[in-house]
C-alpha positions in Angstrom: 12.2 28.6 18.3 9.4 29.6 16.0 7.6 28.9 12.8 10.1 28.9 9.9 9.6 31.7 7.4 8.3 30.7 4.0 8.6 32.1 0.5 6.3 31.8 -2.4 8.1 30.7 -5.6 7.0 31.0 -9.2 8.9 28.8 -11.7 8.6 29.0 -15.5 10.5 28.0 -18.6 10.2 26.0 -21.9 8.3 22.8 -21.8 11.3 20.6 -22.5 12.8 21.8 -19.2 9.8 20.9 -17.1 11.1 17.5 -15.9 14.4 19.1 -14.9 12.6 21.8 -13.0 10.5 19.3 -11.2 13.6 17.2 -10.4 15.3 20.3 -9.0 12.4 21.0 -6.7 12.4 17.4 -5.5 16.2 17.3 -5.1 16.0 20.4 -2.9 13.7 18.6 -0.5 12.2 21.9 0.4 9.5 22.7 -2.2 5.7 22.2 -1.9 3.2 23.0 -4.6 0.7 25.7 -3.7 -2.8 24.6 -3.1 -3.9 26.2 -6.4 -1.7 23.8 -8.3 -4.5 21.3 -9.3 -4.1 18.4 -11.6 -5.3 19.2 -15.1 -6.6 15.7 -16.0 -6.9 13.1 -13.3 -8.0 10.5 -16.0 -4.8 10.7 -18.0 -2.8 7.6 -17.6 0.9 7.4 -17.0 2.4 6.5 -20.5 5.6 5.2 -18.9 4.2 2.9 -16.2 3.4 -0.1 -18.5 6.8 0.0 -20.2 8.5 0.2 -16.8 6.4 -2.8 -15.7 7.5 -4.8 -18.7 11.2 -4.0 -18.1 10.9 -5.0 -14.5 9.4 -8.3 -15.5 12.4 -8.8 -17.8 14.8 -7.9 -15.0 13.0 -10.5 -12.8 13.2 -13.2 -15.5 16.9 -12.5 -16.1 17.4 -12.6 -12.3 19.1 -9.2 -12.4 19.1 -6.6 -9.6 17.3 -3.3 -10.2 19.6 -0.5 -9.1 19.3 3.2 -9.5 22.1 4.9 -11.4 22.7 8.2 -13.3 21.0 8.5 -16.6 22.4 11.7 -18.1 23.7 9.8 -21.2 20.3 8.2 -22.0 18.9 9.8 -25.1 15.4 8.2 -24.9 12.8 10.9 -24.0 9.3 10.2 -25.3 7.0 7.4 -24.2 7.1 6.0 -27.8 10.9 5.8 -27.7 10.9 3.9 -24.4 8.1 1.6 -25.7 10.0 0.8 -28.9 13.2 0.0 -27.0 11.3 -2.1 -24.5 9.5 -4.1 -27.3 12.8 -4.8 -29.1 14.5 -5.9 -25.9 11.7 -8.0 -24.7 11.2 -9.5 -28.2 14.9 -10.4 -28.4 14.7 -12.0 -25.0 11.6 -14.0 -26.1 13.4 -15.2 -29.3 16.5 -16.4 -27.5 14.5 -17.9 -24.7 12.2 -19.8 -27.1 15.1 -21.0 -29.2 17.0 -22.2 -26.2 14.0 -23.9 -24.7 13.2 -25.6 -28.0 16.7 -26.9 -28.5 17.0 -28.0 -24.9 13.7 -29.9 -25.2 14.8 -31.7 -28.3 18.2 -32.5 -26.8 16.6 -33.9 -23.7 14.3 -36.0 -25.8 17.0 -37.4 -28.0 19.2 -38.2 -25.0 16.3 -40.1 -23.3 15.7 -42.0 -26.6 19.3 -42.8 -27.0 19.4 -44.1 -23.5 16.7 -46.7 -24.3 18.2 -47.6 -27.6 21.5 -48.4 -25.9 19.7 -50.9 -23.7 18.3 -52.7 -26.8 21.6 -53.4 -28.5 20.8 -57.1 -28.8 17.9 -56.2 -31.1 19.1 -56.7 -34.7 15.7 -56.1 -36.3 15.0 -52.5 -37.5 12.5 -50.6 -35.4 10.5 -49.8 -38.5 9.9 -53.5 -39.2 9.3 -54.2 -35.5 6.6 -51.6 -35.1 4.9 -52.1 -38.6 3.8 -55.7 -38.1 0.2 -56.2 -39.0 -1.0 -58.8 -36.5 1.3 -58.2 -33.6 1.9 -55.2 -31.3 5.3 -54.4 -29.9 6.0 -52.7 -26.6 9.5 -51.5 -25.6 10.4 -50.5 -22.0 11.8 -51.7 -18.7 10.5 -54.1 -16.0 11.6 -54.2 -12.4 14.0 -57.1 -11.8 11.7 -58.5 -9.1 8.8 -58.7 -11.5 10.7 -60.7 -14.2 10.3 -63.8 -12.0 6.6 -63.3 -11.8 6.2 -63.7 -15.5 6.5 -67.4 -15.0 3.2 -67.4 -13.0 1.3 -66.5 -16.1 1.2 -70.0 -17.7 -1.4 -69.0 -20.2 0.2 -65.6 -20.9 -0.7 -64.2 -24.3 2.6 -62.3 -24.9 6.3 -63.0 -25.2 8.8 -60.9 -23.3 12.4 -60.8 -24.6 15.0 -59.2 -22.3 18.1 -57.5 -23.7 19.9 -56.0 -20.7 19.8 -56.3 -17.0 21.4 -53.7 -14.7 20.4 -55.1 -11.4 17.4 -52.8 -10.8 15.6 -53.1 -14.1 15.3 -55.5 -17.0 15.2 -53.7 -20.4 13.4 -55.6 -23.2 10.5 -56.0 -25.6 7.3 -57.9 -25.4 5.1 -59.0 -28.4 1.4 -59.6 -28.2 -1.4 -60.3 -30.8 -3.5 -57.3 -31.6 -6.7 -58.6 -30.1 -5.0 -59.4 -26.8 -2.9 -56.2 -26.6 -5.2 -54.5 -24.1 -5.3 -57.5 -21.7 -1.5 -58.0 -21.9 -0.9 -54.3 -21.3 -2.9 -54.5 -18.0 -0.9 -57.4 -16.8 2.4 -55.7 -17.6 1.3 -52.5 -16.0 0.5 -54.4 -12.8 4.0 -55.9 -12.9 5.4 -52.3 -13.1 6.4 -52.3 -16.7 7.5 -48.8 -17.8 6.8 -48.4 -21.5 9.0 -46.2 -23.7 7.6 -44.6 -26.8 10.3 -44.2 -29.4 9.8 -41.4 -31.9 8.8 -42.2 -35.5 12.2 -41.1 -36.9 13.9 -44.2 -35.2 13.7 -46.7 -38.1 17.1 -48.6 -38.1 18.2 -51.3 -35.7 19.5 -50.4 -32.3 23.1 -50.1 -33.3 22.5 -47.8 -36.3 19.9 -45.8 -34.4 22.4 -45.2 -31.6 25.0 -43.9 -34.0 22.5 -41.5 -35.7 21.2 -40.3 -32.4 24.8 -39.6 -31.2 25.5 -37.5 -34.3 22.2 -35.6 -33.8 22.9 -35.0 -30.1 26.3 -33.7 -30.8 24.9 -31.2 -33.4 22.2 -30.1 -31.0 24.7 -29.6 -28.1 26.8 -27.4 -30.3 23.7 -25.4 -31.3 22.7 -25.1 -27.6 26.1 -23.9 -26.6 26.0 -21.2 -29.3 22.6 -20.1 -28.1 23.8 -20.1 -24.5 26.7 -17.8 -25.5 24.3 -15.5 -27.3 22.0 -15.5 -24.3 24.9 -14.8 -22.0 26.0 -11.9 -24.2 22.5 -10.6 -24.2 22.3 -10.7 -20.4 25.7 -9.0 -19.9 24.8 -6.3 -22.4 21.4 -5.8 -20.8 22.9 -5.7 -17.4 25.0 -2.7 -18.5 22.5 -0.7 -20.6 19.2 -1.3 -18.8 19.7 0.2 -15.3 20.2 3.8 -16.5 17.4 3.5 -19.0 15.1 2.1 -16.3 16.2 4.8 -13.8 15.3 7.5 -16.3 12.0 5.7 -17.1 11.1 5.6 -13.4 12.0 9.3 -13.1 9.8 10.1 -16.1 7.0 8.0 -14.6 7.2 9.8 -11.2 7.5 13.2 -12.9 4.3 12.5 -14.9 2.0 13.1 -12.0 3.8 16.2 -11.0 3.6 17.5 -14.5 -0.1 17.7 -14.1 0.3 20.5 -11.5 2.1 22.7 -14.0 0.3 25.0 -16.5 1.6 24.2 -20.0 0.8 26.4 -23.0 2.5 27.4 -26.2 5.5 25.3 -25.5 6.1 26.9 -22.0 5.2 25.9 -18.5 4.8 27.5 -15.1 4.0 26.4 -11.6 4.2 27.9 -8.1 4.8 26.6 -4.5 6.2 27.3 -1.1 9.7 26.8 0.3 11.5 27.8 3.5 13.3 31.1 3.1 16.4 29.5 4.6 16.6 27.1 1.6 16.2 29.9 -1.0 19.8 29.9 -2.1 20.0 26.2 -2.7 16.6 26.0 -4.5 17.5 28.9 -6.7 20.8 27.3 -7.7 19.2 24.0 -8.6 16.5 25.7 -10.6 19.0 27.8 -12.5 21.0 24.7 -13.2 17.8 23.2 -14.7 17.7 26.1 -17.1 14.5 27.7 -15.9 13.6 31.1 -14.3 12.2 31.6 -10.8 10.9 34.4 -8.6 10.8 34.4 -4.8 8.4 36.4 -2.7 9.0 36.2 1.1 5.8 35.7 3.2 5.6 37.7 6.4 4.0 35.9 9.4 1.7 38.8 10.1 -1.7 38.5 8.4 -0.5 35.6 6.2 -3.0 33.3 4.5 -4.0 30.1 6.3 -3.0 28.3 3.0 0.7 28.9 3.7 2.2 25.5 5.0 3.9 25.4 8.4 7.4 24.1 9.3 8.5 24.2 12.9 11.9 25.4 13.8 13.2 24.6 17.3 16.5 24.0 19.1 17.9 20.6 19.9 16.4 20.6 23.4 12.8 21.3 22.5 12.7 19.8 18.9 11.6 16.3 19.9 8.4 17.7 21.5 7.3 18.8 18.0 5.8 15.3 17.8 3.1 16.3 20.3 2.3 19.5 18.4 1.9 17.6 15.2 -0.4 15.1 17.0 -2.7 17.9 18.1 -2.3 20.0 14.9 0.2 22.5 13.7 -0.3 26.2 14.3 -1.3 28.4 11.4 1.5 30.3 9.7 0.4 33.6 11.3 0.3 32.1 14.7 3.1 31.0 17.1 4.8 27.8 17.9 4.0 26.4 21.3 6.7 23.7 21.2 9.0 25.4 23.8 6.1 25.9 26.2 5.0 22.3 25.8 8.6 21.1 26.2 9.1 22.9 29.5 5.7 22.1 31.0 5.8 18.5 29.9 9.2 17.9 31.3 8.3 19.7 34.5 5.0 17.9 35.1 6.5 14.5 34.2 9.5 15.1 36.5 7.2 16.0 39.4 4.9 12.9 38.9 7.8 10.4 38.3 10.5 11.7 40.6 13.2 9.1 41.1 17.0 9.6 40.6 17.8 6.0 39.6 14.8 5.4 37.5 15.1 8.8 35.8 18.7 8.3 34.8 17.9 4.8 33.6 15.1 6.2 31.4 17.6 8.8 30.0 20.2 6.1 29.3 17.6 3.9 27.5 16.4 7.0 25.5 20.0 7.6 24.4 20.5 4.0 23.3 17.2 3.9 21.4 17.9 7.2 19.8 21.0 5.7 18.2 19.4 2.5 17.0 16.0 3.7 15.9 14.4 6.7 14.2 11.4 6.7 16.5 10.7 10.2 17.8 9.9 9.0 21.3 13.4 8.0 22.6 14.8 11.6 22.5 11.8 12.7 24.6 12.6 9.9 27.1 16.1 11.2 27.5 14.9 14.6 28.5 12.1 13.3 30.7 14.5 11.1 32.6 16.7 14.1 33.5 13.8 16.0 35.0 12.7 12.8 36.8 16.1 12.5 38.3 16.1 16.2 39.4 12.8 15.9 41.2 14.0 12.5 42.6 16.6 14.5 44.5 13.8 16.6 46.0 11.9 13.4 47.1 15.1 11.7 48.1 14.2 8.6 46.0 16.8 6.4 44.3 15.1 3.3 42.9 12.6 3.8 45.6 15.2 3.9 48.4 14.9 7.1 50.5 18.0 6.7 52.7 20.6 7.7 50.2 19.4 11.3 49.6 17.6 13.3 52.3 14.1 14.0 51.1 12.7 17.6 51.3 10.3 16.7 54.2 13.3 15.6 56.3 15.2 18.9 55.7 13.9 20.8 58.7 15.0 24.3 57.6 12.9 24.0 54.4 10.1 21.9 55.8 9.5 24.3 58.8 9.1 27.1 56.3 6.5 25.1 54.4 4.7 24.3 57.6 4.6 27.9 58.7 3.2 29.0 55.3 0.6 26.2 55.3 0.0 26.3 59.1 -3.7 26.6 58.8 -4.0 23.2 57.1 -2.4 21.1 59.9 0.7 20.0 58.1 2.8 17.6 60.3 6.2 19.1 61.3 8.0 15.8 61.2 6.5 13.5 58.6 8.0 10.0 58.4 7.2 9.5 54.7 5.8 11.3 51.8 2.3 10.0 52.5 2.1 12.1 55.7 3.1 15.1 53.5 0.4 14.3 51.0 -1.5 17.6 51.7 1.6 19.6 50.7 2.0 17.6 47.5 -1.6 18.2 46.4 -1.4 21.9 47.2 1.8 22.1 45.2 0.1 20.4 42.3 -2.8 22.9 42.4 -0.3 25.8 42.5 1.5 24.4 39.4 -1.9 23.9 37.6 -3.0 27.5 38.5 0.2 29.0 37.2 0.0 27.0 33.9 -3.6 28.1 33.4 -2.7 31.7 34.0 0.2 31.4 31.5 -2.1 29.9 29.0 -4.6 32.8 29.4 -1.7 35.2 29.0 -0.6 33.5 25.8 -4.2 33.6 24.4 -4.4 37.3 25.3 -1.1 38.0 23.5 -2.3 36.0 20.4 -5.6 37.9 20.2 -3.8 41.3 20.6 -1.5 40.2 17.8 -4.5 39.4 15.6 -6.1 42.7 16.6 -9.0 40.9 18.3 -9.1 43.5 21.1 -12.5 42.5 22.4 -11.6 38.9 22.7 -8.2 39.7 24.3 -9.8 42.0 26.9 -13.2 40.6 27.7 -13.2 36.8 27.1 -12.9 34.1 29.8 -9.5 33.4 28.4 -8.6 37.1 28.2 -7.6 39.8 30.6 -10.8 39.8 32.5 -10.8 36.0 32.9 -7.3 36.1 34.2 -8.1 38.8 36.7 -11.2 36.9 38.0 -9.2 33.6 38.2 -6.2 35.1 39.9 -8.4 37.0 42.4 -10.3 33.9 43.4 -7.1 31.9 43.8 -5.4 34.7 45.7 -8.3 35.3 47.9 -8.8 31.6 48.7 -5.1 31.1 49.4 -4.8 34.2 51.6 -7.9 33.2 53.6 -7.1 29.5 54.0 -3.4 29.7 54.4 -2.6 33.1 55.8 -5.8 33.6 57.8 -6.3 37.0 56.0 -9.7 38.4 55.2 -9.1 38.7 51.4 -12.7 38.9 50.2 -13.4 42.4 51.3 -16.0 44.4 49.5 -13.6 46.5 47.4 -11.6 43.3 46.5 -14.7 41.4 45.4 -16.2 44.3 43.5 -13.1 45.4 41.7 -11.4 42.1 41.0 -14.3 39.6 40.7 -17.7 41.3 40.0 -16.5 44.0 37.7 -14.4 41.7 35.4 -17.3 39.2 35.4 -19.7 41.9 34.2 -17.2 42.9 31.5 -17.1 39.2 30.4 -20.9 39.2 30.4 -21.0 42.3 28.2 -18.2 41.1 25.8 -20.3 41.3 22.7 -21.4 44.9 22.9 -18.1 46.1 24.3 -16.3 44.4 21.4 -18.6 46.1 18.9 -17.8 49.4 20.6 -14.0 49.0 20.5 -13.6 47.3 17.1 -16.3 49.3 15.4 -18.2 46.4 14.1 -21.7 45.1 14.8 -22.0 42.1 17.0 -25.2 40.4 18.2 -25.7 40.2 21.9 -27.6 37.4 23.6 -28.2 37.4 27.4 -28.6 33.7 27.5 -25.5 33.1 25.5 -23.5 35.5 27.7 -24.8 33.8 30.8 -23.8 30.4 29.5 -20.3 31.7 28.6 -19.9 32.9 32.2 -21.1 29.6 33.6 -19.0 27.5 31.3 -16.0 29.6 32.1 -16.5 29.1 35.9 -16.9 25.3 35.5 -13.9 25.1 33.2 -11.7 27.0 35.6 -12.8 24.7 38.5 -12.5 21.5 36.5 -9.1 22.4 34.9 -7.7 23.4 38.2 -8.8 20.2 39.9 -7.4 18.2 37.0 -3.9 19.1 38.1 -4.4 17.2 41.3 -3.4 14.2 39.3 0.1 15.5 39.4 0.2 15.1 43.2 -1.8 11.9 42.9 0.9 10.3 40.7 3.6 11.5 43.1 1.9 9.5 45.8 1.1 6.5 43.5 4.8 6.3 42.6 5.7 6.2 46.3 3.0 3.6 46.8 4.3 1.4 44.0 7.8 1.5 45.4 6.5 0.7 48.9 4.8 -2.5 47.5 8.1 -3.4 45.8 10.0 -3.0 49.1 7.4 -5.2 50.9 7.7 -7.9 48.2 11.5 -7.7 48.2 11.6 -7.8 52.0 13.6 -4.5 52.3 10.9 -2.6 54.2 12.8 -3.7 57.4 16.2 -2.0 57.3 17.6 -4.8 59.4 16.5 -7.5 57.0 19.4 -9.4 55.2 20.0 -8.7 51.5 19.7 -11.9 49.5 19.9 -12.8 45.8 16.1 -13.1 45.8 15.8 -9.6 47.3 17.9 -8.1 44.6 16.1 -9.9 41.7 12.7 -8.9 43.2 13.8 -5.3 43.5 15.2 -5.1 40.0 12.0 -6.7 38.5 9.8 -4.4 40.6 11.7 -1.3 39.5 11.4 -2.3 35.9 7.7 -2.9 36.2 7.2 0.5 37.9 9.2 2.2 35.3 7.2 0.6 32.5 3.7 1.0 34.0 3.9 4.2 35.8 6.2 5.8 33.3 3.7 5.1 30.6 0.8 6.3 32.6 2.5 9.5 33.7 3.4 10.3 30.1 -0.2 9.8 29.0 -1.6 11.9 31.9 0.8 14.8 31.2 -0.1 14.7 27.5 -3.8 14.8 28.5 -3.1 17.9 30.7 -1.3 19.5 27.8 -4.1 18.9 25.3 -7.2 19.5 27.4 -6.1 21.9 30.1 -3.4 23.9 28.4 -4.1 23.9 24.6 -7.8 24.4 25.0 -7.2 28.0 26.3 -5.0 29.4 23.6 -4.2 27.0 20.8 -6.1 26.2 17.6 -3.9 23.8 15.7 -5.4 24.4 12.3 -2.2 24.9 10.4 -1.2 23.0 7.2 1.8 20.7 7.3 4.7 21.6 5.1 5.1 18.5 2.9 7.9 19.0 0.3 7.5 17.2 -2.9 9.7 14.2 -3.7 10.3 11.6 -6.4 10.3 7.9 -5.5 13.0 6.8 -8.0 13.9 3.7 -6.1 13.5 0.8 -8.6 13.4 -1.7 -5.8 10.0 -0.3 -4.7 8.2 -1.1 -8.0 
């Protein structure tokens, strides 16, 4: 349960092995470039990206799926080779697509033309003669069957309509009109719904001969289209086989390009450096050797290590989920220590005290287990652990889904409670409280004791940290050092002994030795630090006085903040009392109905959701502001191993 040990790696080899070396580092999942590995040229563009984009467009047009696959057998290496391949492939696709579209368009046109010609089989005059008349315009098309009857209404019509075929819905035919009346006649026929067909110029024979020639032309074009479709199908099948490995390698090359900027390349060789967990050294070394490059490893000791070394936390299965809170606040520096175990224990303890209920706690744990299996969210594993502590303290409070008659609460266990009353006799604690509200004073005092212990532990951790960094003056004479701990413990011990035990704790020797003398040493921290550490430090009376005052205020406010622990114990009991009142179960003789059960279930779910969330937030606040503020910096750098996004579907 500590910060994982890191090693500094130096990798070098010939330039042609650079991509393989980068791939090995990415495959290991445990290599991070050192902060000195800066990009050589941020303006240099990726020469593979445009080619990859073109091929992805081709894949989309062909409606293929882009899947990653091995590319060891792909011989293409340089951007020029990939570009040439892409241009040839896209060009061939364009040729086939254009040819197929052209023949399809012609075939559709000829089929439509032949369809109209078939409807004009009664016309024995050639189309060339029909459309080349000097004084008469000819219009070929179809008229809705209903509109044919309306032609009789135009007694002075200036055109002649000759039908050739009726199919029930339309009448196919031709109308003739003098040139000077063509526009007027066209308007009339348009109003009647006439759909004009414009036959191409190559239709010169009569309808029967034209139909025969069009049939031959259509047959030839269909054969040509079938041949092109076979070629296109072969092209797609061939592309489907050869393109995925090429695109996979191209994507790999593209992703490697940015990483290449972090390497120093000169005279055909490269070199780069980075960090990796020492525990992963064997695997990383094997991968780099397989890539054909050389590597050197230098283990980094935690003591006096540079702040540039990245941090990776290493905790057991119980405390590991609480790393989330450490990362939220900030990781410790590499030369520091990991507070995750401390946070895990104190967080579970405080949450359990604030949200003590056997039934609700076990339900939260069960929900956490289920969500852990179905989601990767880091919160469910924490819920599982918090629920267990909630259930443990629920046994102390005797609460099972708010019901206090199943398990005997601690204030109804006379042998224990009488001892508590004797210890706190000076505060008027009731000997036979009926509910937890009458024992509120004990709950609040217990919360203060928990807070005082956590504050003292935090000061001890800070002292140990400063001794480890050889900051002797800070460890001995600061508010969060030995002197501060002595003053705080003396004040708490004196107040407790006086109020609870009736003892005269604040005697003259007690005050002088345990309060005044340590306070004076805190005031003189700067000159005393200079004397011990043999370094010059400026001393300001005003600054020293402000430090003393700030420390006193902080001790008081931090201690009082822990009253919220007791407050949430009482608020949980209050919430459940409201639920009991609404469900009608406050009276033990009241009958249990379906409505009672439903109300009780809904009430418990609401309490779990609302107060569980509030308790979690308040405990986190206590951790960040009352605990971390005394010993933790959180200025470490996150270990972020390099990786390659070679997923073609993400383009």
